[in-house]
Every structure is written in structure tokens, then in C-alpha cells.
C-alpha positions, 0 to 999 in steps of 0.5 A: 296551652290555654290562656285563662286570664286576659286582663290588661297589664297595668302601667309601670310606676315611675317612682318605683323604678328610680334608684333611691337617692337617699343612700350615701355613696362614699366619694373617693378622694382624689390622689395628691402629690406634694413636692414640698419635701423635695424642695426642703431637702434641696434648700438643706443641701444648698444651705450645707453647701454654702456653709462649706464654702469650698467644693468637696473635690478641692477639700479632698485634694487639700487633705491628700496633699497634706497627708502626702506631705506629712503635715495632716494632723486633725484634732480629735474634737474636730473630727468628733464635731464633724462626724456629729454634724454629718450624722445630724444632717443624715438624720434630718434627710432621712426624716424628710424623705421618709426613711 
């Protein structure tokens, strides 16, 4: 093999070797976590428990004793009102929890 051209190689242009900085690189958004929905649900549960006043177990025992004694006679309007209240609470919780 014979080399015919023996001229020297020129220097490297530093501007040509730098990456272009005017190209917009999309930034990645940081992940975030919010506990506000959980706190609102806990506050709602506490509010419901405060309005009930009596523990659930104690109320069940009371109803059970009334049924056994034959004195349990709920009114239809009370049952309907309670069913609607519970359905509303369930619906609000589902919205808050994303369900």
C-alpha cells in the first residue's frame, strides 16, 4: 500500500463537537402523593361516629334484645331515612376514594 497524500490533518473545531443546547428537552414531572383524601375520609368517619353517639355493638345488642322481647317495631319512615342516609354516606366515600 502506498500513501500518496501526506498533508497534516487540521485541528478539531470545538464548536462543531459541542451538542446543540437550543433543543428543548422535555422535563419529567416529579411524582406526587396526596393524603388529603384519606384525611377527609377519616374526618367524615369521625363526624358520623360523633353523630351516632352510641357504639355500633351496643346498638346491635339493644336491637337484638328488643327483637327477642318482641318489642322491636321500627317505623317505615325511620327505616327509609336511615337507608338513604347510609346510601349517601357510601356514595360520598366512593367519590372521595375514587371508586
